[in-house]
GUGURO-721076 format. One record per atom (N, C-alpha, C): x, y, z; residue number from 1; chain; atom name. Coordinates in nm, 3 decimals, decimal comma, padded with zeros to 5 digits. Layout:
% residues N
<rec <X; Y; Z>; NUM; 'A'; 'CA'>
...
% end
This chain:
% residues 58
<rec <-00,632; 01,886; -01,267>; 1; 'A'; 'N'>
<rec <-00,624; 01,828; -01,133>; 1; 'A'; 'CA'>
<rec <-00,500; 01,882; -01,064>; 1; 'A'; 'C'>
<rec <-00,518; 01,927; -00,943>; 2; 'A'; 'N'>
<rec <-00,408; 01,989; -00,869>; 2; 'A'; 'CA'>
<rec <-00,326; 01,885; -00,792>; 2; 'A'; 'C'>
<rec <-00,194; 01,902; -00,793>; 3; 'A'; 'N'>
<rec <-00,105; 01,813; -00,719>; 3; 'A'; 'CA'>
<rec <-00,112; 01,847; -00,571>; 3; 'A'; 'C'>
<rec <-00,118; 01,743; -00,488>; 4; 'A'; 'N'>
<rec <-00,120; 01,763; -00,343>; 4; 'A'; 'CA'>
<rec <00,020; 01,742; -00,289>; 4; 'A'; 'C'>
<rec <00,054; 01,820; -00,190>; 5; 'A'; 'N'>
<rec <00,184; 01,804; -00,125>; 5; 'A'; 'CA'>
<rec <00,182; 01,678; -00,038>; 5; 'A'; 'C'>
<rec <00,285; 01,598; -00,050>; 6; 'A'; 'N'>
<rec <00,296; 01,477; 00,030>; 6; 'A'; 'CA'>
<rec <00,375; 01,512; 00,157>; 6; 'A'; 'C'>
<rec <00,314; 01,493; 00,271>; 7; 'A'; 'N'>
<rec <00,383; 01,519; 00,398>; 7; 'A'; 'CA'>
<rec <00,332; 01,423; 00,503>; 7; 'A'; 'C'>
<rec <00,405; 01,408; 00,610>; 8; 'A'; 'N'>
<rec <00,370; 01,315; 00,717>; 8; 'A'; 'CA'>
<rec <00,241; 01,359; 00,785>; 8; 'A'; 'C'>
<rec <00,155; 01,263; 00,813>; 9; 'A'; 'N'>
<rec <00,030; 01,290; 00,884>; 9; 'A'; 'CA'>
<rec <00,062; 01,288; 01,034>; 9; 'A'; 'C'>
<rec <00,036; 01,396; 01,102>; 10; 'A'; 'N'>
<rec <00,075; 01,408; 01,243>; 10; 'A'; 'CA'>
<rec <-00,009; 01,321; 01,336>; 10; 'A'; 'C'>
<rec <-00,138; 01,311; 01,312>; 11; 'A'; 'N'>
<rec <-00,227; 01,232; 01,398>; 11; 'A'; 'CA'>
<rec <-00,203; 01,084; 01,372>; 11; 'A'; 'C'>
<rec <-00,168; 01,010; 01,477>; 12; 'A'; 'N'>
<rec <-00,138; 00,867; 01,458>; 12; 'A'; 'CA'>
<rec <-00,261; 00,788; 01,415>; 12; 'A'; 'C'>
<rec <-00,379; 00,826; 01,464>; 13; 'A'; 'N'>
<rec <-00,502; 00,756; 01,424>; 13; 'A'; 'CA'>
<rec <-00,530; 00,779; 01,275>; 13; 'A'; 'C'>
<rec <-00,521; 00,902; 01,232>; 14; 'A'; 'N'>
<rec <-00,544; 00,934; 01,090>; 14; 'A'; 'CA'>
<rec <-00,438; 00,870; 01,002>; 14; 'A'; 'C'>
<rec <-00,315; 00,864; 01,053>; 15; 'A'; 'N'>
<rec <-00,205; 00,801; 00,978>; 15; 'A'; 'CA'>
<rec <-00,233; 00,652; 00,958>; 15; 'A'; 'C'>
<rec <-00,284; 00,584; 01,062>; 16; 'A'; 'N'>
<rec <-00,315; 00,441; 01,052>; 16; 'A'; 'CA'>
<rec <-00,429; 00,416; 00,953>; 16; 'A'; 'C'>
<rec <-00,531; 00,501; 00,956>; 17; 'A'; 'N'>
<rec <-00,644; 00,487; 00,864>; 17; 'A'; 'CA'>
<rec <-00,596; 00,505; 00,720>; 17; 'A'; 'C'>
<rec <-00,515; 00,607; 00,696>; 18; 'A'; 'N'>
<rec <-00,462; 00,632; 00,563>; 18; 'A'; 'CA'>
<rec <-00,373; 00,517; 00,517>; 18; 'A'; 'C'>
<rec <-00,290; 00,466; 00,607>; 19; 'A'; 'N'>
<rec <-00,203; 00,353; 00,574>; 19; 'A'; 'CA'>
<rec <-00,287; 00,233; 00,531>; 19; 'A'; 'C'>
<rec <-00,392; 00,205; 00,606>; 20; 'A'; 'N'>
<rec <-00,479; 00,092; 00,574>; 20; 'A'; 'CA'>
<rec <-00,541; 00,106; 00,435>; 20; 'A'; 'C'>
<rec <-00,595; 00,223; 00,406>; 21; 'A'; 'N'>
<rec <-00,658; 00,246; 00,277>; 21; 'A'; 'CA'>
<rec <-00,557; 00,237; 00,164>; 21; 'A'; 'C'>
<rec <-00,442; 00,298; 00,181>; 22; 'A'; 'N'>
<rec <-00,340; 00,297; 00,076>; 22; 'A'; 'CA'>
<rec <-00,279; 00,159; 00,058>; 22; 'A'; 'C'>
<rec <-00,268; 00,085; 00,166>; 23; 'A'; 'N'>
<rec <-00,215; -00,052; 00,157>; 23; 'A'; 'CA'>
<rec <-00,307; -00,138; 00,072>; 23; 'A'; 'C'>
<rec <-00,438; -00,127; 00,095>; 24; 'A'; 'N'>
<rec <-00,535; -00,201; 00,012>; 24; 'A'; 'CA'>
<rec <-00,521; -00,164; -00,135>; 24; 'A'; 'C'>
<rec <-00,508; -00,035; -00,162>; 25; 'A'; 'N'>
<rec <-00,492; 00,011; -00,300>; 25; 'A'; 'CA'>
<rec <-00,363; -00,039; -00,363>; 25; 'A'; 'C'>
<rec <-00,256; -00,039; -00,285>; 26; 'A'; 'N'>
<rec <-00,127; -00,087; -00,334>; 26; 'A'; 'CA'>
<rec <-00,133; -00,235; -00,367>; 26; 'A'; 'C'>
<rec <-00,197; -00,313; -00,281>; 27; 'A'; 'N'>
<rec <-00,210; -00,457; -00,305>; 27; 'A'; 'CA'>
<rec <-00,297; -00,483; -00,429>; 27; 'A'; 'C'>
<rec <-00,400; -00,403; -00,447>; 28; 'A'; 'N'>
<rec <-00,486; -00,418; -00,564>; 28; 'A'; 'CA'>
<rec <-00,407; -00,389; -00,692>; 28; 'A'; 'C'>
<rec <-00,325; -00,284; -00,690>; 29; 'A'; 'N'>
<rec <-00,242; -00,251; -00,806>; 29; 'A'; 'CA'>
<rec <-00,140; -00,361; -00,833>; 29; 'A'; 'C'>
<rec <-00,084; -00,419; -00,729>; 30; 'A'; 'N'>
<rec <00,012; -00,528; -00,745>; 30; 'A'; 'CA'>
<rec <-00,056; -00,648; -00,811>; 30; 'A'; 'C'>
<rec <-00,179; -00,676; -00,770>; 31; 'A'; 'N'>
<rec <-00,254; -00,787; -00,829>; 31; 'A'; 'CA'>
<rec <-00,285; -00,759; -00,976>; 31; 'A'; 'C'>
<rec <-00,325; -00,636; -01,007>; 32; 'A'; 'N'>
<rec <-00,352; -00,598; -01,145>; 32; 'A'; 'CA'>
<rec <-00,228; -00,614; -01,231>; 32; 'A'; 'C'>
<rec <-00,113; -00,570; -01,181>; 33; 'A'; 'N'>
<rec <00,013; -00,582; -01,253>; 33; 'A'; 'CA'>
<rec <00,044; -00,729; -01,282>; 33; 'A'; 'C'>
<rec <00,021; -00,812; -01,184>; 34; 'A'; 'N'>
<rec <00,046; -00,955; -01,198>; 34; 'A'; 'CA'>
<rec <-00,041; -01,015; -01,308>; 34; 'A'; 'C'>
<rec <-00,169; -00,981; -01,308>; 35; 'A'; 'N'>
<rec <-00,263; -01,037; -01,406>; 35; 'A'; 'CA'>
<rec <-00,236; -00,981; -01,545>; 35; 'A'; 'C'>
<rec <-00,222; -00,851; -01,556>; 36; 'A'; 'N'>
<rec <-00,206; -00,788; -01,687>; 36; 'A'; 'CA'>
<rec <-00,076; -00,825; -01,755>; 36; 'A'; 'C'>
<rec <00,031; -00,839; -01,678>; 37; 'A'; 'N'>
<rec <00,163; -00,864; -01,735>; 37; 'A'; 'CA'>
<rec <00,209; -01,007; -01,717>; 37; 'A'; 'C'>
<rec <00,124; -01,093; -01,662>; 38; 'A'; 'N'>
<rec <00,159; -01,232; -01,634>; 38; 'A'; 'CA'>
<rec <00,294; -01,239; -01,561>; 38; 'A'; 'C'>
<rec <00,304; -01,158; -01,456>; 39; 'A'; 'N'>
<rec <00,430; -01,149; -01,380>; 39; 'A'; 'CA'>
<rec <00,408; -01,196; -01,237>; 39; 'A'; 'C'>
<rec <00,514; -01,250; -01,178>; 40; 'A'; 'N'>
<rec <00,511; -01,283; -01,036>; 40; 'A'; 'CA'>
<rec <00,543; -01,155; -00,959>; 40; 'A'; 'C'>
<rec <00,457; -01,121; -00,865>; 41; 'A'; 'N'>
<rec <00,474; -00,998; -00,787>; 41; 'A'; 'CA'>
<rec <00,473; -01,032; -00,639>; 41; 'A'; 'C'>
<rec <00,568; -00,977; -00,567>; 42; 'A'; 'N'>
<rec <00,571; -00,992; -00,421>; 42; 'A'; 'CA'>
<rec <00,584; -00,854; -00,360>; 42; 'A'; 'C'>
<rec <00,514; -00,833; -00,249>; 43; 'A'; 'N'>
<rec <00,513; -00,703; -00,183>; 43; 'A'; 'CA'>
<rec <00,517; -00,724; -00,033>; 43; 'A'; 'C'>
<rec <00,608; -00,656; 00,034>; 44; 'A'; 'N'>
<rec <00,618; -00,662; 00,180>; 44; 'A'; 'CA'>
<rec <00,611; -00,518; 00,231>; 44; 'A'; 'C'>
<rec <00,520; -00,494; 00,326>; 45; 'A'; 'N'>
<rec <00,500; -00,360; 00,380>; 45; 'A'; 'CA'>
<rec <00,497; -00,369; 00,532>; 45; 'A'; 'C'>
<rec <00,570; -00,280; 00,598>; 46; 'A'; 'N'>
<rec <00,567; -00,270; 00,744>; 46; 'A'; 'CA'>
<rec <00,498; -00,140; 00,783>; 46; 'A'; 'C'>
<rec <00,402; -00,148; 00,874>; 47; 'A'; 'N'>
<rec <00,334; -00,027; 00,923>; 47; 'A'; 'CA'>
<rec <00,425; 00,046; 01,021>; 47; 'A'; 'C'>
<rec <00,382; 00,164; 01,062>; 48; 'A'; 'N'>
<rec <00,460; 00,242; 01,159>; 48; 'A'; 'CA'>
<rec <00,464; 00,174; 01,296>; 48; 'A'; 'C'>
<rec <00,370; 00,081; 01,319>; 49; 'A'; 'N'>
<rec <00,370; 00,006; 01,445>; 49; 'A'; 'CA'>
<rec <00,452; -00,122; 01,434>; 49; 'A'; 'C'>
<rec <00,508; -00,148; 01,314>; 50; 'A'; 'N'>
<rec <00,591; -00,265; 01,295>; 50; 'A'; 'CA'>
<rec <00,517; -00,388; 01,245>; 50; 'A'; 'C'>
<rec <00,387; -00,374; 01,218>; 51; 'A'; 'N'>
<rec <00,308; -00,487; 01,170>; 51; 'A'; 'CA'>
<rec <00,341; -00,515; 01,023>; 51; 'A'; 'C'>
<rec <00,360; -00,644; 00,992>; 52; 'A'; 'N'>
<rec <00,394; -00,688; 00,857>; 52; 'A'; 'CA'>
<rec <00,268; -00,717; 00,776>; 52; 'A'; 'C'>
<rec <00,265; -00,668; 00,652>; 53; 'A'; 'N'>
<rec <00,161; -00,703; 00,556>; 53; 'A'; 'CA'>
<rec <00,232; -00,753; 00,432>; 53; 'A'; 'C'>
<rec <00,178; -00,858; 00,372>; 54; 'A'; 'N'>
<rec <00,245; -00,915; 00,255>; 54; 'A'; 'CA'>
<rec <00,146; -00,952; 00,147>; 54; 'A'; 'C'>
<rec <00,196; -00,951; 00,023>; 55; 'A'; 'N'>
<rec <00,117; -00,992; -00,092>; 55; 'A'; 'CA'>
<rec <00,209; -01,071; -00,184>; 55; 'A'; 'C'>
<rec <00,159; -01,182; -00,235>; 56; 'A'; 'N'>
<rec <00,231; -01,260; -00,336>; 56; 'A'; 'CA'>
<rec <00,130; -01,306; -00,439>; 56; 'A'; 'C'>
<rec <00,166; -01,292; -00,565>; 57; 'A'; 'N'>
<rec <00,072; -01,324; -00,672>; 57; 'A'; 'CA'>
<rec <00,063; -01,473; -00,702>; 57; 'A'; 'C'>
<rec <00,162; -01,549; -00,661>; 58; 'A'; 'N'>
<rec <00,157; -01,692; -00,693>; 58; 'A'; 'CA'>
<rec <00,162; -01,777; -00,568>; 58; 'A'; 'C'>
% end
């Protein structure tokens, strides 16, 4: 599997779509970590537009 270069997405619409998809994936991984390790997990993410998204396992 080839490594992809990580760089800023120039199109704001494409950037928002990617942020949304990756945010869902990040929250899912945080939930998995919480369940598998019986750990309290908190996650705070701000979008490029300043919108707050949060996740807490308990």
